[in-house]
C-alpha positions as CSV (number, residue, x, y, z in Angstrom):
1,M,95.3,107.9,91.7
2,L,93.6,104.8,93.0
3,K,96.9,103.6,94.4
4,Y,97.4,106.9,96.2
5,A,93.9,106.9,97.5
6,S,94.2,103.3,98.8
7,A,97.3,104.3,100.8
8,L,95.4,107.2,102.4
9,V,92.6,104.9,103.4
10,A,95.1,102.4,104.9
11,L,96.7,105.2,107.0
12,A,93.3,106.6,108.1
13,A,92.4,103.1,109.4
14,T,95.2,103.5,111.9
15,T,93.4,104.9,115.0
16,S,96.5,106.6,116.3
17,V,96.6,109.1,113.4
18,A,95.5,112.5,114.3
19,Q,91.9,113.2,113.0
20,A,92.6,116.5,111.4
21,E,95.0,116.4,108.5
22,D,96.4,119.1,106.3
23,V,96.0,118.3,102.6
24,L,97.2,120.2,99.6
25,L,96.1,118.8,96.2
26,S,98.4,119.2,93.3
27,R,97.4,120.7,90.0
28,R,98.8,117.4,88.6
29,I,97.9,113.9,89.5
30,A,99.9,112.7,92.4
31,K,101.1,109.1,91.9
32,R,103.3,107.1,94.2
33,G,106.7,106.6,92.6
34,L,107.7,108.4,89.4
35,D,104.9,109.2,87.0
36,A,104.9,110.0,83.2
37,E,105.5,113.7,83.9
38,G,108.5,113.0,86.2
39,N,106.7,113.6,89.5
40,Y,107.9,111.5,92.4
41,N,106.1,110.6,95.6
42,I,107.8,109.6,98.8
43,S,106.8,109.4,102.5
44,F,108.8,110.6,105.5
45,F,108.5,109.4,109.0
46,H,110.4,111.3,111.7
47,V,110.9,111.5,115.5
48,N,112.8,114.0,117.6
49,D,113.8,114.8,121.2
50,V,113.0,111.4,122.7
51,H,115.3,112.2,125.6
52,A,115.9,108.6,126.7
53,H,112.2,107.8,127.0
54,L,112.7,104.3,125.8
55,D,109.7,103.1,127.8
56,E,106.1,104.5,127.9
57,F,105.5,107.4,130.1
58,S,102.7,109.4,131.8
59,S,101.7,112.9,130.5
60,S,104.3,114.5,132.9
61,G,107.1,112.4,131.4
62,T,107.5,110.1,134.4
63,D,107.2,106.3,134.4
64,C,103.8,105.0,133.5
65,T,102.5,103.7,136.8
66,R,98.8,104.4,136.3
67,P,97.9,103.2,132.8
68,E,94.3,104.0,133.4
69,R,95.2,107.7,133.4
70,G,96.9,107.5,130.0
71,C,100.4,106.5,128.9
72,F,102.2,107.5,125.8
73,G,105.1,106.8,123.5
74,G,107.9,104.2,124.2
75,Y,110.1,102.7,121.5
76,A,108.1,99.5,121.5
77,R,105.1,101.4,120.3
78,I,107.2,103.4,117.8
79,K,108.7,100.2,116.4
80,K,105.4,98.5,116.0
81,T,103.8,101.5,114.3
82,I,106.7,102.0,111.9
83,D,106.9,98.3,111.1
84,E,103.2,98.3,110.2
85,Q,103.1,101.6,108.3
86,R,106.3,101.6,106.1
87,P,105.4,98.5,104.0
88,K,102.3,100.3,102.8
89,Y,104.4,102.8,100.9
90,N,106.6,102.1,97.9
91,D,109.2,104.7,99.0
92,S,109.7,106.1,102.5
93,L,112.5,107.3,104.7
94,W,112.5,107.1,108.6
95,V,114.7,109.7,110.4
96,N,115.8,110.6,113.9
97,V,116.2,114.4,114.6
98,G,118.4,114.1,117.7
99,D,118.4,114.5,121.5
100,E,118.2,110.8,122.3
101,F,120.4,111.5,125.4
102,Q,119.3,112.9,128.8
103,G,115.9,112.7,130.5
104,T,115.4,109.3,132.2
105,L,117.3,106.7,134.1
106,F,117.9,104.8,130.9
107,Y,120.5,107.4,130.1
108,S,121.5,108.4,133.6
109,Y,122.3,104.8,134.4
110,Y,123.4,103.3,131.1
111,G,124.7,106.3,129.2
112,G,124.2,105.8,125.5
113,E,124.5,102.0,125.6
114,K,120.8,101.0,125.8
115,I,119.7,103.9,123.6
116,A,122.0,102.7,120.8
117,E,120.8,99.1,121.3
118,T,117.2,100.3,121.0
119,I,117.4,102.6,118.1
120,N,119.4,100.2,116.0
121,Q,116.3,98.0,116.1
122,L,114.1,100.7,114.7
123,G,115.4,100.7,111.2
124,F,116.3,104.4,110.9
125,D,117.6,105.5,107.6
126,A,119.6,108.5,109.2
127,M,120.0,110.5,112.3
128,T,121.3,114.0,113.1
129,L,122.8,114.9,116.5
130,G,121.1,117.1,119.1
131,N,122.9,119.2,121.7
132,H,122.3,116.7,124.4
133,E,124.3,114.0,122.6
134,F,127.3,116.0,123.7
135,D,126.3,116.2,127.4
136,G,128.8,113.5,128.3
137,G,131.6,114.9,126.1
138,D,133.1,113.8,122.9
139,E,134.4,110.4,124.1
140,E,131.0,109.3,125.4
141,L,129.4,110.3,122.1
142,A,132.1,108.5,120.2
143,E,131.3,105.3,122.0
144,F,127.7,105.7,121.2
145,L,128.4,106.4,117.5
146,K,130.6,103.3,117.2
147,N,127.5,101.2,117.9
148,I,125.1,103.0,115.5
149,T,124.3,101.0,112.4
150,F,122.8,103.9,110.2
151,P,124.2,107.2,108.8
152,V,124.7,110.0,111.3
153,I,124.7,113.5,109.6
154,S,125.3,117.1,110.6
155,A,126.7,119.7,108.2
156,N,127.9,122.2,110.7
157,I,130.0,119.9,113.0
158,Q,133.7,119.8,112.7
159,S,135.7,117.7,115.2
160,D,139.3,116.7,115.9
161,N,137.9,113.6,117.6
162,E,138.8,110.7,115.3
163,V,135.5,108.8,115.7
164,L,133.3,111.9,115.4
165,N,135.3,113.1,112.4
166,K,135.0,109.8,110.7
167,T,131.4,109.1,111.5
168,I,129.5,112.4,111.2
169,K,129.0,113.4,107.6
170,P,127.3,116.6,106.4
171,Y,124.6,114.8,104.3
172,H,123.7,111.4,102.9
173,I,122.6,110.6,99.4
174,F,119.8,108.0,99.0
175,Q,120.5,106.8,95.5
176,E,117.4,104.7,95.2
177,Q,115.2,107.7,96.0
178,G,117.3,110.2,94.2
179,L,117.3,112.4,97.3
180,A,119.8,114.1,99.5
181,L,119.3,114.5,103.2
182,I,121.3,117.2,105.1
183,G,121.8,117.1,108.9
184,L,122.2,120.1,111.2
185,T,122.9,120.7,114.9
186,T,122.3,123.9,116.9
187,S,125.4,126.1,116.9
188,D,124.5,126.9,120.5
189,T,125.7,123.5,121.6
190,P,129.0,124.7,123.1
191,A,127.1,127.0,125.4
192,I,124.5,124.5,126.5
193,S,126.3,121.2,126.5
194,S,129.8,119.8,126.8
195,P,131.5,119.2,123.4
196,G,135.3,119.0,123.5
197,D,137.4,122.1,122.6
198,G,138.2,120.5,119.3
199,T,134.6,120.1,118.3
200,T,133.1,123.2,116.7
201,F,129.7,124.2,115.3
202,S,129.5,126.5,112.3
203,D,126.7,128.9,111.3
204,E,123.6,126.9,110.4
205,V,122.6,128.8,107.3
206,E,126.1,128.8,105.8
207,A,126.5,125.1,106.5
208,V,123.2,124.1,104.9
209,Q,123.6,126.3,101.8
210,G,127.1,125.1,101.4
211,A,125.9,121.5,101.5
212,I,123.1,122.2,99.0
213,D,125.6,123.9,96.6
214,E,127.9,121.0,96.8
215,I,125.2,118.4,96.2
216,K,124.0,120.3,93.1
217,A,127.5,120.8,91.8
218,T,128.5,117.1,92.2
219,T,125.3,115.2,91.6
220,N,122.1,115.3,89.6
221,I,120.0,115.3,92.7
222,T,117.2,117.9,92.8
223,R,115.3,116.6,95.8
224,I,116.9,117.9,99.0
225,A,115.6,117.7,102.5
226,A,117.1,118.4,105.9
227,I,116.8,117.0,109.5
228,T,117.6,120.0,111.8
229,H,118.1,120.1,115.5
230,I,117.9,123.9,115.8
231,G,114.3,124.7,116.9
232,Y,111.0,125.7,115.2
233,D,111.7,129.4,114.9
234,K,115.2,128.9,113.5
235,D,113.9,126.3,111.1
236,Q,111.7,129.0,109.6
237,D,114.7,131.4,109.5
238,L,116.8,128.7,107.8
239,A,114.1,128.1,105.2
240,K,113.9,131.8,104.4
241,A,117.6,132.3,104.2
242,T,118.5,129.4,101.8
243,S,117.6,128.2,98.3
244,G,117.3,124.7,97.0
245,L,115.8,123.1,100.2
246,Q,112.2,122.0,100.1
247,L,111.5,120.0,103.3
248,I,112.8,120.5,106.9
249,M,112.1,117.9,109.6
250,G,113.0,119.7,112.9
251,G,113.6,119.2,116.6
252,H,115.1,120.9,119.6
253,S,112.3,123.2,120.7
254,H,109.8,120.4,121.5
255,T,107.2,122.0,119.3
256,L,103.8,120.5,118.8
257,L,102.5,121.0,115.2
258,G,99.1,120.0,113.8
259,D,95.4,120.7,114.3
260,M,95.3,119.3,117.9
261,E,94.7,121.4,120.9
262,D,97.7,123.4,122.1
263,A,99.6,123.0,118.8
264,E,101.9,125.9,118.1
265,G,101.6,125.9,114.4
266,K,100.5,124.0,111.3
267,Y,101.8,120.6,110.2
268,P,103.5,121.4,107.9
269,T,104.3,125.1,108.4
270,I,105.0,126.6,105.0
271,V,107.4,129.5,104.4
272,K,109.0,130.9,101.2
273,N,112.7,130.6,100.6
274,K,115.1,133.2,99.0
275,D,113.7,132.3,95.5
276,G,110.1,132.5,96.6
277,D,109.6,128.7,96.6
278,E,107.7,127.0,99.4
279,V,109.6,125.1,102.1
280,F,107.7,122.7,104.2
281,I,108.6,122.5,107.9
282,V,107.5,119.7,110.3
283,S,108.3,118.6,113.8
284,A,107.0,115.8,116.2
285,Y,106.8,117.4,119.7
286,R,108.9,115.5,122.3
287,W,109.7,112.2,124.1
288,G,108.3,110.0,121.3
289,E,104.7,110.8,122.0
290,Y,104.2,111.4,118.3
291,I,105.7,110.0,115.1
292,G,105.7,112.7,112.4
293,Y,104.4,111.6,109.0
294,I,104.3,113.6,105.8
295,D,103.9,112.3,102.2
296,V,105.2,114.6,99.5
297,T,105.1,114.7,95.7
298,Y,108.1,116.4,94.0
299,D,108.2,117.7,90.4
300,P,111.3,117.1,88.2
301,E,112.9,120.3,89.5
302,G,112.7,119.1,93.1
303,K,109.8,121.4,94.2
304,I,107.0,120.0,96.2
305,L,103.7,119.9,94.4
306,A,101.5,118.2,97.0
307,Y,101.6,116.9,100.5
308,H,99.5,114.9,102.9
309,G,100.2,114.0,106.5
310,A,99.7,114.5,110.2
311,P,101.5,113.4,113.4
312,I,100.7,109.9,114.6
313,H,99.8,109.9,118.3
314,L,101.1,107.0,120.3
315,T,98.7,106.2,123.3
316,N,97.6,103.3,125.4
317,T,95.6,102.0,122.4
318,T,98.8,101.8,120.2
319,E,100.2,98.3,120.1
320,Q,103.7,97.6,121.3
321,D,106.4,95.4,119.9
322,A,106.5,92.6,122.4
323,D,110.2,91.6,122.0
324,L,111.5,95.2,122.3
325,Q,109.3,95.9,125.3
326,A,110.6,92.8,127.0
327,Q,114.1,94.0,126.5
328,I,113.3,97.5,127.9
329,D,111.6,95.9,130.9
330,S,114.7,93.8,131.7
331,W,116.9,96.9,131.7
332,R,115.0,98.4,134.6
333,G,116.3,95.8,137.1
334,P,119.6,97.7,138.0
335,F,117.7,100.9,138.7
336,E,116.9,99.9,142.2
337,E,120.6,99.8,143.1
338,F,121.2,103.0,141.2
339,A,118.4,104.8,143.1
340,A,119.9,103.7,146.4
341,E,123.1,105.6,145.7
342,V,123.9,108.0,148.6
343,L,124.7,111.5,147.2
344,G,125.4,113.4,150.5
345,V,123.8,114.1,153.8
346,S,121.3,116.8,155.0
347,N,121.3,118.2,158.5
348,V,117.8,119.4,158.1
349,V,114.5,118.2,156.7
350,L,114.1,119.6,153.2
351,E,110.5,120.4,153.6
352,Q,108.1,120.3,150.6
353,E,104.5,120.5,152.0
354,S,104.2,124.3,151.9
355,C,105.8,124.8,148.4
356,R,102.5,125.5,146.7
357,E,101.6,128.2,149.2
358,K,104.8,130.0,150.3
359,E,108.6,129.9,150.5
360,C,109.7,126.3,151.3
361,V,113.1,124.9,152.2
362,L,113.3,122.4,149.3
363,G,112.2,125.2,146.9
364,N,115.1,127.3,148.1
365,F,117.6,124.5,147.8
366,M,116.5,123.4,144.3
367,S,116.4,127.0,143.0
368,D,119.9,127.6,144.5
369,A,121.2,124.5,142.7
370,M,119.8,125.8,139.4
371,L,121.5,129.2,139.9
372,D,124.7,127.6,140.9
373,Y,124.6,125.4,137.7
374,R,124.7,128.6,135.5
375,A,126.9,130.7,137.8
376,D,129.8,130.7,135.3
377,A,127.7,131.0,132.2
378,P,128.4,134.0,130.0
379,S,124.8,135.2,130.4
380,K,125.4,135.6,134.2
381,P,121.7,134.9,135.2
382,A,120.5,137.0,138.2
383,F,118.4,134.4,139.9
384,A,116.4,131.1,139.4
385,L,112.6,130.6,139.6
386,I,110.6,127.3,139.6
387,N,107.0,126.2,140.2
388,G,106.2,124.9,143.7
389,G,103.9,122.2,142.3
390,G,106.9,120.6,140.6
391,I,108.3,119.6,144.0
392,R,106.6,116.4,144.8
393,A,108.1,115.1,148.1
394,E,110.3,116.2,150.9
395,I,113.8,114.9,151.6
396,D,114.4,113.6,155.1
397,E,117.2,114.6,157.4
398,G,120.2,112.2,157.0
399,D,121.5,110.5,153.9
400,I,120.2,111.8,150.6
401,T,119.8,109.1,147.9
402,R,119.4,109.5,144.2
403,G,116.0,107.8,144.5
404,E,114.8,110.7,146.9
405,V,115.9,113.2,144.3
406,L,114.0,111.5,141.6
407,T,110.9,111.2,143.8
408,S,111.0,114.9,144.7
409,F,111.6,116.0,141.1
410,P,110.2,113.2,138.9
411,F,109.2,115.2,135.8
412,G,112.5,115.2,133.8
413,N,112.2,119.0,133.2
414,S,115.1,120.7,131.7
415,L,116.7,124.0,132.8
416,V,116.4,127.0,130.4
417,E,117.4,130.6,130.6
418,M,114.9,133.4,129.9
419,T,115.4,137.2,129.6
420,L,112.6,139.6,130.4
421,S,112.4,143.3,130.9
422,G,111.8,144.5,134.5
423,K,108.3,145.5,133.6
424,D,107.5,142.1,132.1
425,L,109.1,140.3,135.0
426,W,107.1,142.4,137.5
427,D,103.9,141.5,135.6
428,A,104.7,137.8,135.6
429,I,105.4,137.8,139.4
430,E,102.2,139.9,140.0
431,G,100.3,137.3,138.1
432,I,101.8,134.5,140.3
433,V,101.0,136.2,143.7
434,S,97.6,137.3,142.4
435,G,96.7,134.0,140.9
436,V,95.6,135.7,137.6
437,S,97.9,136.5,134.7
438,V,98.4,140.2,134.1
439,T,99.0,139.5,130.4
440,N,96.1,137.2,129.5
441,G,93.7,137.3,132.4
442,E,93.8,133.6,132.8
443,E,94.3,131.7,136.1
444,V,97.9,131.1,137.2
445,S,97.7,127.6,138.5
446,N,100.7,127.4,140.9
447,F,102.9,129.2,143.4
448,F,106.6,129.7,142.9
449,Q,110.0,129.3,144.6
450,V,113.1,131.4,144.0
451,S,116.8,131.3,144.6
452,K,119.0,133.6,146.6
453,N,119.7,137.1,145.1
454,I,116.0,137.9,144.6
455,K,113.6,139.1,147.3
456,I,109.8,139.5,146.7
457,Q,107.3,141.2,148.9
458,Y,103.5,141.1,148.3
459,N,100.3,141.9,150.2
460,P,97.7,139.1,149.8
461,E,95.0,141.4,151.1
462,N,95.3,143.7,148.1
463,G,93.2,143.2,145.0
464,N,94.3,141.1,142.1
465,G,96.8,143.0,139.9
466,T,98.0,145.1,142.9
467,K,99.3,142.5,145.3
468,L,103.0,142.8,144.4
469,V,104.8,145.4,146.6
470,S,108.5,145.0,145.9
471,V,111.0,143.0,143.8
472,K,114.7,143.3,144.6
473,I,117.4,141.8,142.5
474,G,120.5,141.8,144.7
475,E,120.1,145.0,146.7
476,E,118.5,147.0,143.9
477,E,114.8,147.5,143.1
478,L,113.6,146.0,139.8
479,V,113.9,148.6,137.0
480,N,111.3,148.6,134.2
481,D,113.6,149.0,131.2
482,T,116.4,146.7,132.5
483,E,116.8,143.3,131.0
484,Y,117.1,140.4,133.5
485,T,118.3,136.9,132.6
486,F,117.2,134.1,134.9
487,V,117.1,130.3,135.1
488,T,113.8,128.5,135.0
489,L,112.3,125.3,133.6
490,D,111.3,124.4,130.0
491,F,107.8,123.7,131.3
492,L,107.4,127.2,132.6
493,A,109.0,128.9,129.6
494,G,106.6,127.0,127.4
495,G,103.6,128.5,129.3
496,G,103.2,125.9,132.0
497,D,101.1,127.1,135.0
498,N,100.6,130.4,133.0
499,F,103.6,132.0,134.7
500,F,105.0,133.5,131.5
501,A,103.8,134.1,128.0
502,P,104.5,130.9,126.1
503,T,107.7,131.0,124.1
504,T,109.9,128.5,122.1
505,D,112.8,131.0,122.2
506,F,115.0,128.9,124.6
507,V,117.3,125.9,124.6
508,S,117.1,123.0,127.0
509,L,120.0,122.6,129.3
510,A,120.6,119.8,131.9
511,T,117.7,118.1,133.6
512,Q,116.5,119.3,137.0
513,D,117.3,116.1,138.8
514,E,120.8,115.9,137.5
515,V,121.5,119.5,138.5
516,L,120.3,118.8,142.0
517,V,122.4,115.6,142.3
518,N,125.6,117.4,141.4
519,Y,124.7,120.3,143.8
520,I,124.2,117.9,146.7
521,K,127.6,116.3,146.1
522,K,129.1,119.8,146.0
523,V,127.6,121.3,149.1
524,T,127.1,118.4,151.4
525,P,126.2,118.5,154.3
526,V,123.1,120.4,153.4
527,E,122.0,123.3,155.7
528,A,119.2,124.9,153.7
529,K,116.7,127.1,155.5
530,L,113.9,129.6,155.0
531,E,115.4,133.1,154.3
532,G,112.5,135.4,153.7
533,R,112.9,135.3,149.9
534,I,109.1,135.5,149.4
535,E,107.5,137.6,152.1
536,E,104.0,138.7,152.9
537,V,103.8,142.4,154.0
538,D,101.0,144.7,154.9
539,G,101.7,147.5,152.4
540,Q,101.0,148.9,149.0
541,R,103.0,149.1,145.8
542,Q,104.9,152.3,145.4
543,G,105.5,154.1,142.0
544,N,104.3,152.1,139.0
545,G,106.0,148.8,139.8
546,G,109.0,147.5,138.1
547,G,111.4,149.6,140.2
548,N,110.5,153.2,139.8
549,G,109.2,153.6,143.3
550,T,110.2,153.5,146.9
551,S,112.3,150.6,148.2
552,P,110.6,147.8,150.2
553,D,112.2,149.1,153.4
554,E,110.1,152.1,153.1
555,T,106.9,150.1,152.5
556,E,107.3,147.7,155.4
557,G,105.5,150.1,157.7
558,A,102.3,148.6,156.5
559,A,99.0,150.1,155.3
560,A,98.4,151.5,158.8
561,S,101.4,153.8,158.6
562,L,101.2,154.3,154.8
563,L,97.6,155.6,154.6
564,P,98.0,158.6,157.0
565,S,100.8,159.9,154.8
566,F,98.6,159.8,151.8
567,M,95.7,161.3,153.7
568,A,97.8,164.2,154.8
569,A,98.3,165.1,151.2
570,G,94.6,165.0,150.5
571,A,91.9,162.6,149.4
572,G,92.6,163.1,145.8
573,L,96.2,162.0,146.1
574,L,95.1,159.0,148.2
575,V,92.8,157.8,145.4
576,A,95.4,158.3,142.8
577,A,98.0,156.4,144.8
578,L,95.8,153.5,145.5
579,A,94.8,153.2,141.8
580,L,98.4,152.6,140.7
């Protein structure tokens, strides 16, 4: 017990460890290693969804240019922390849960080369693949995997690519620890990334249960864990639908777990499996801002008796590995030339200054690029919507460079698709134009921009909750009970700016800046303009909103022409109509 306690004291001395920690004490004495009763203690460290953030970053995910405002993560900090922590434990495993690709210039410029060079220095024991590892196709991923020096595992990937088939295994047995680790990649990958036609992704539950059954049939292993790039909600579904799995270290949904502010769940989240046994689920947010840490004690049957742990937050106060940081700094040199690349030409100024207040030209152009990106998707999204505050600079008339795109859209946000009913979509837009959410009564902190195929009319003079006058999708009024799929940003889907009720029920697609880069190349010369997509009118909402009322054409006559019609029907009808 003293040895276990001393390790906890050592960990607590690390200032980066979150203050609040979940602790479950076993009925038995938890000892590090194997005790007289056959109980075994092992520590796990994990990271997920780094998305090419090799270097430290600001809270928005952009380069750290103002350290006094706070900078986070970076693989130099991750390496220093792991190198200091792991020697304190007799047995530990350090795993990567995927999505190393896509998100910064380290990937956009170098592909997977510098990512591989970096993570090979981290001493990972295993890695699973995220959907973004397939963004450049099977051959790019194959080149990346050729350079990786640790096991890569995913139980549900089958590929006719020689390198992928040879390299990716369903699980890895750690003989010294007497533990099997299964990998898993979201089966949605073909719809949201670019794997080859010969690379397929089988059902997650069937793949994991099949791997568990094979491990039990061919080995004496009882301790089985998984690294899963499928998302927090699906991790819970996986745990409930399988037997024989005790620990899931997840990624994909960028979920913050722990006792810190804004956490979406407990670290670990505990659910029961098919046999009624507890399964422990952990995840470490995104971009390498946190390292996940959980210490578990297994009984001889492979069930977890005790746990201790919390995410480790990597901030300005966390020391960096000097050698690795020097390497990362040196790789930045070629970015200047990369940023100077001319993508196309604009015949107009892509104006940004008014984007936080009303329809703006650059907002229209970016939204159209997002809609065009998903134009051929099976979901057939109806429109795109973004936040005006995410547009940071205008793009001048003339040549458009990659650097201008990155300056205008610096946050590295990913595109996602959402589906809402007409009623919920009406309420969300009402909250935006009112500045107060219909669903939670809290402030909506930004304005919006939309693509073609949607037209919004609102009256800023009306009271909050009644400003929205009309929403048209195509030529049709919004209908309450119709489901509408649209393209937006992961930031907004997760509750950013309070546009929508926060959700993790989405998958990240390509980053916003890369979508715009490709769209500029496609449509150059650019001729974007204001089109009246978001329009102020002097009118009142008809019907009950969401599309059961009169079309906007009938409301454009303004309150001056609308009120006499109501008054002619009597004062009682007027009051009732204005209360809607």
